N, C-alpha and C positions, 0 to 999 in steps of 0.2 A: 640325640637328639629327640624330642618329644613327640610322640605321636597322637594324633587326633583317636577321638575314638571310633569314628568312621573308618580309618586306618589301620587301628587295631582290630577291626570284625574282619574287615576286607583281606588283614593279613593271615587272621585264625582261619577263615572261610577257604582260604587259597592254600593253604598249609594241610587240610583235613580234604579239599577236593585233588591236592597232590598226592596224596596219601590212597586217596580213593583211586585216582587213576594208574598208580602206581596197581595197584590189585586187578583195575579192571584189565591192565597191559599184559599181566600174567596171566589171569584166566583168558585173555584171547589168544597167546602164546601156545595157551596150553590146549585150545580149542581148535588151533591150526594147525598144528604139529597131530594132532591125533586123528582132523576130518582132512584137512588140507582143500586145495580150491574145489569141493567135492558140489556134486551135486543136491548130496542130501545134506550139509551146511547151509548152501540157500536156501533149502525149504525152511528151517531152522532159523534163518536170520528173515524170512518174510512172515513167518506166523507168528513173530514177535507185536508184529505193525499194529494188527487191531487192537488187542486187547491192551498196547501201550498208546493207542490213539484215546481206549474208553478212561486210563487214566487220566490222560491229558486234559479231557475234556471235561471231567467229573474235578476229581480233590488233584490232580497231580499239575495243572495249569489254568487251567478253567476258572475253578473255584476260589484254588489256595490265593491267585495274587488277587483275582477282585476280591478276596474277603480279607487280607493283611490291611489295607486302609481301614475299612471300617472296623474291625474290630480293634484297630488301634486306636481309632476314634474314640470307642466305647468304652475301651481302658482307660485312656487320659480324662474321658470326661465321668465316666461312672464308676470306674473301680474293675477289680478280677471277677468278685462274683456277677453280675450281669455281664460280661464278658465270656465269663464260662457257660453263661444258661444260652447265649447265642452261638456259642460254639457247639456245643450238645445239640441244637437244632439244625446246625447246618450239618455236624458227622452223621446226624440219624438220615436226613435227607439224602445225603451224599451214598449212605450205604443202600440204602431203598433202593434209590436209581440206579445204582452200580450193578445191582443183582439181578434188577430186568431186563438192562440192558447184555448183561451179561448172558442169559438164556435165549434172549431175541439173536444174539452172533450166534450161539451155540447152534440153533435151529437153522439159523439161514448161511453156517458155514460155508456151504456146497460152492450157490451160486457167488458168493462173495469172490473165492476164489479161483470159480473156473469161467466165468463171464467175459467176456471181451474187453470190458470196462472193470474187472474185478482186479484183485492185486498180483495174480501170477498167471496170465491167459497162456506166456510161452511156457510154462513149465509142461512136462511129461505127465502122463495121468498118475503113475508113480509118484511124482514129486507133488503132484497136487492134492493127491490124497494124503501124502504126509503131511502136507501144510493143514490141512485140514483135523488131523488127529491132534497134532501140537499146536493149534492154535486154539482149541477147546479145553484142553488141558491148564496153559497157561491161565484160562481168564480163571483160577483160582486165586492166582496171585494179584489181579488185579485187583478181585475183591477185598483182598489184606489191604491194599496199597489205597483199598479209597478211603478209609480212615488214617495208614498212616500218613501218606502226604498233607492232610487236612492236619494233623498233630505238629506236623513241620512248621506251618502256616502258623498255626495259637501258638505255639513256643517262637515263632520268630519276633510275633507281633509284641510279646512279654520281652523282645529283645534278649531272647536267648538265642543263641546260636551255636553249642557247643555239639549237643546230642544230633540236634539235625545236620548238624555237617559229616557229624559221625554217621550217621544212619545210611547213608551211602555206601559206606565200606563194609556195611557189618551185611549190606545186599550184596556184594563181590564176595564177601564171604560164602556165605549159602551157595552163589553158582560155583566157585571153586568146590567145592563140596562135591556139586553134582559133576564138574568135569574129571574130577581124579579118581573120586571112590563110585558113583552114580553110572556115569556110562562107560569106563573102560571095560575089557574084558579081560586085561591083563593090570594088576597094580601097581600102583608108582612105589618105586623107591627111596626112599629117603635116609640115606647112611644104612642103619640096623634095622629099620622097619620100614616092611612093606605093607602100604596101604591096603584094605580089602577093594575088590573089584566085583561090581555087581553087574556088568557085562549089558546093560540098558539102552545103550546105544544112544541115538540124538536124543529119545525122549528123559535121557537121564540127566539133561541138561535142561531141559524143560522142570523138573522136578526140583532141580539143583537153584532155579528162577523162583519156585514156591518155598523153598528154604531160605532165600536171600528176602523174600517179602515181610515172612516173619520177624527176623532176624529184627530187619529195616525197622518195624512197629516196637519190638520190645526193647530195643536199646534205650527210644524215648519214653518210655512210662516215666524212668524215674523225673523227668523233667515235669510231665504234668503232676505227679504227686510236689514235689518242689515248689510250685505256683499254686497248690491247692486244688486242684481240678476237679471237679463234683459233675458226675454225669447226670444229666437228667432227659427221661426219657420223654420228650417233646418234641415237635415239630414247631407247631402254632406257625403258619403260613402268613398269618394276617399281623404277625410282630412287625412292629416298622423296621427296625433293623434287619430282620431276615428279608423282607421286601427291598429292601436296598442293595444288599449282598446279592440278589437273586436279578435286579435291575443292571447292577454292573456287569454278572453274571452271562449274563442275555447276548452280550456283544463277547464279551470274551470268551464265550463258549463258544461264537462260532469263527471269532479269530484262530482258537486253536483248532479247531476242525479243519480249517482253511491248510494252517502251518502240518498238522497232521495228515493232511490229504497230499501233501509234497511228497513226502514219504509213500505213500500209496503210488501216487504218482512214479515214483523213483522206481519203486519194484516192479511194477508194467512195465517200463521199460525195459526194464535192465533182463526180465523174466525173459525176453527177445533177444537176448544176445546169448553168446556162449555160456557156457556153464563157467562158474566162477564170476562173473559180474556181480552178480547182487552182493558174493561175499567180500570182493576189493571195494564196493562201495560202503559197503557195512565197517571193515576195517578203516578205510579211508577217513570215513565220519567221525570213526570214532580217537583216531589220530588228532584230527582237526580240533576236536571235541577237549583234548588234554589243557592246549592254551586258552581256549575261549573259555572254558571252564574257570579257569584258575583265573583270567585276568577279568575278562568281562561278565561273565557269573556272580563271581564272587563279589566284582563292587557293587552290580546292581542287584543283588541281592542285600548286601549290605545297605544302600541308598533307599531301598523302597520305604523301611519301616521311618527313618529318617527325612525324605521327601513327605512322606504322608503327614508328620508332624507340622514340617513348614507349612505345607497349605491349609492344613487345620489353622492353624495361628495367624497365617494371612502374611508369612515371611518370605514375600516376593524375592528382596535382595538375596535372603540364604538361599533360597529356592534354584537362584540363579548363577550364582555363585558355584554352586554345589554341583551341577550339571557342568559348567566351564572347566570346574577343574578335571570332573571323570572326564569328559572329552580328551583333554588333554592329555591325560594320562592313558588314556587307551591309543591315541595315536603314536604316541611314543614307543609303549609295548607291542603291540601287537603288528607295526609293521616289520620291523628288522626281524621280528621271530618267524613272522611268515615268509620272509625272503629266507631265512638259516632254514627253516623245516623243509621248505617246499624245494631245496636244492639240495640239501646234502643228507637227507635222511636213508638215500637207498641202499647205502651199504647197512646198514642198520636192522633196513626190513628184509634185506637178504638173510642176514643172519636170525634175526629172531622168528620169522613166520618160515621159512625154509618151502618157500612157495616155487623153486626152481626159476631159471633166469628169466621167463617168460610171465612166469607170476609175479615175480619181483617187478617186472618194468612195467606190469601192468598198474600194480598197485602204485609204484612209487609215480607214475603220471596222476591217477586218481588224487593221491595227496597232495601233491602241487596245485591240482586245480581244485582242491578243496581249500588248501592254505591262500588262494587270491581272496578268498570273502573271508577271512579270520578278522580283519576289523569292523568289516559290515555285521557281521551275527554279532562283536562284542558290542558297536555302537547299540543294535537292534536291543541288547539287554537292558540298557540303561533310560533309551529314548522311549521306548514302549512303558518299561515300569515308570516315568516320569509322568505319561498319561494316565496309570491308574492311578500314581500318587493322588493327582489331582481329581479322580473320579468320574475321568472321562476315558470310558472304553470304546467311543467309537471310531475314532480316530482310527487306534490300531486294525480296530474291525476292517476298515475300509483301505487300508493297505496292505492288511494281510490277502484280503478277497484279489485285489489285483495283483500280489505277490504269485498266489494259487495260478493264477489264471496264467500269466505271463512266463511260470514254470512250466506249466503244460506245452505250449508254444514251442517255447523255445528248446524246451526238452526233445520235444518230438522232432525240432528240426535237427540237432546236433548228435544224438544218440547214434544214428547209423553211421555217418561218416568219422565220428569220432569214439564210438563205442564208449564204456564206463567214463573214461575221461571227459566225453563232453557231457555228462549228465552230472557230474563235479562240477564242472565250468558254469553248466546253467545254475546251480545251486550258489556259486559265490557271484554271479551276475545279479542274479532278482534279488539276493537279502540285502545284497550292498545298497542296490537302487530301494528298496523300501528303508532301509535305516537312515539313509540321506534323507529321504523323502519325509522320515517322521523327524527327524529333528528339523529341518525348515519348517512342519506346521507346527511342531513345541515353541521353536521361535517367535514364531506369530500369534497363535492360540494363547499362549503363557505372557508374551511381551518379555523376551528372556533379550538377556545383552550380552551377546556371548563373543569372545574375541578369543580365535585360534588360528591365527593366518602364520603366525611366525613358527607356531609349534608345529602347526601342519607341513610345513616348509623343512623344516630340521627332523622328522620322522620322516620324511620323504626320502631326506640324504644319508639318515641312516639306514631306511632300507636298501640304497644302492648302494652303501657301502658291507652291511651285513651279507647283501648278496654275492658281489663282486669277491669279496675276502674268502667266502666262503665257496664258491665255485673253482678259484683257483686255488685252495688248498684240496679242494675233491681230487681236481684235477693232475695234481702233484703226488696224491699220496694213494690213492685207491688202487692202481696197479702194484703199489711197491708195500704197503703194510696192512696188518690184518684187516677186515672191516670192521672192529670194534675201535678201531682208532682211525680210519680213515674215516668211519661217520662222524665219530665224538669232534675230533680235533678241528676240523674246517668249520665243523657248526661255532664251537667254542671260541674259536678265534675270530669269527664272523659278528658274532655277538657282541665281542670286547672289543672290536671297530668299531664298532656304531653305536658306542654309550657316550662318545665325545658330545654327538650331535645332540642327544637326548637326557644329558644328566640333570639339567633343568626341571625336564618334567617328573623326572625319578624322584628329585627333594621335593617337587609337588605333591608327591605320594604320600609322603608323610602327615599334609595338611591336608588332606581329602576331608 
C-alpha cells in the first residue's frame, strides 16, 4: 500500500513521539518509585508549570504555531534566505522577551505561589518555599527552550520533521540523568555498573530538566546547518513579515495563556486536597498524553504546513478533504483506545508506580476521567491548527477564553465531592466542548463540507466493543494472573475486537 506524504510524516512523528513517551514513562516510574505520592513531589510538579507557561506563551506554542504559516509562506514565495532572516528576527525577539519575563517571575515568585489565587495556596509553608526555589531554578531551562522551540518551528516549516521529532527524546534523556544520578543518595545498579549518586533530592530533578533543555536544542543544530541557516543580529519590528507574525501571535499568546491557566487552576484546586492529588493529576495527564500525542499531535503537526499551503494557494477543496480525512481517523482511533486504557490500565499502574492500593485506585480513577477527553483533545489539535493555517488566530482565542472560564467554574464545583478525579473529569468535559465548537466554527467560516456520520457511528460501536471486552477480560484475569498479564491481555483483546468497526478509517489513514 502506497502511503501519502502526510501519512508518512504522521507515522514518522508518531514513531518518535512513541519513543519519547516510552522514555517519559521510564522517567516517571523512576521518579514515582523514588519519591512516591509525597508532598515533595507535589511541589516539584507544581513548580514546573509557571516556567512551562512562559515557554508555551513564547516559542513553544504561541509564537511557534503563529510562526509556521508565515515562515512557510515566505519560503514558498521568496526562498530560504529571506525565511532565515525572518527566523533570526523572531528568535532574537523571543529570547529577549523570555529573559525579561523570567527575571520578573523570579522576583515575584513568592506572591505567585502563596497568594489565594496563586498556584499553591493550599500547600504548607515548607512546600510553598520549595516550590519557589525549584521554580526559579527551572527558569534557566525556559530561556534555553525559547530558542529551541523556534528551531523546531523553523525546521518544520522547511518540511523537515525528523530532528524536531527526536528533540523531546533527548529532553527526557536529560531528565533521566537527573533522576538516576543527580537526585538519589544511593546509586542505581545496572548489572556490574553502579551509577554515581549526587544526593541532590528534588532539586536534582530540575537540574535534569536543564540538561534536557540543552540536549533538546543541540540535537536540532544539524538541521539548521542542512538548510543553510545564517543567524542575523536583527530585530526590525517594522518588517512586514515580522509584523504579520506578531499580529498572529497576539491572539495566539492570549489563547496559550488561557490554556496554560488551566494547569494553574488545576494546581490551585489540587493543592487544597490531600497530599498526592497534584502528582496523581500530573501522572494521569501524562498517561492521557501518550495516545493524544501519538494521534492528535502527530496528525496536527504534520497537517499544519500542508493546510497552510492549501490556504495560500486557495485550494479550498483540498483543505476540506484533508480536514475530513483527519476527523474520521481521529474518531476511529481515539474512541476505542480511550475505552481500552480508561478501563484496563489499573493492574499496570499498580505494577509500575507502586503507590499502594489507595494510591493506585486514585490514579486509576484520574486516568479514566482524563481518557474521556482523548477525542476532544485530539480534535482540538487539528481544528485549532486549521484556523492558524488560515492565519485566523481570533476564533481559537475566543474558544480558549470560554474554556478557561468554564474550567474554573466546573472544577470548583467538582473537586470537593469527587477529589482529583473530579478535576480530571472537568478537563475532559471542557476540552471536548471546545473542540466541537472549534470544528463547527471551522465548517462555517471556511465553508467546509465535512461528512462523518457513518464514521462516527462505527467509532462509537468500536468504543462500546473495546470497553466491554476489556472490562470482561479484566474481571476474569485480574484475580488469577500476574498484573502484567491481567493488564495487557484484556486491553489487547479489547482493541482487536474493535478493529472490524473502524477498519475503513484505518485504511483511510494511508491516504491522509
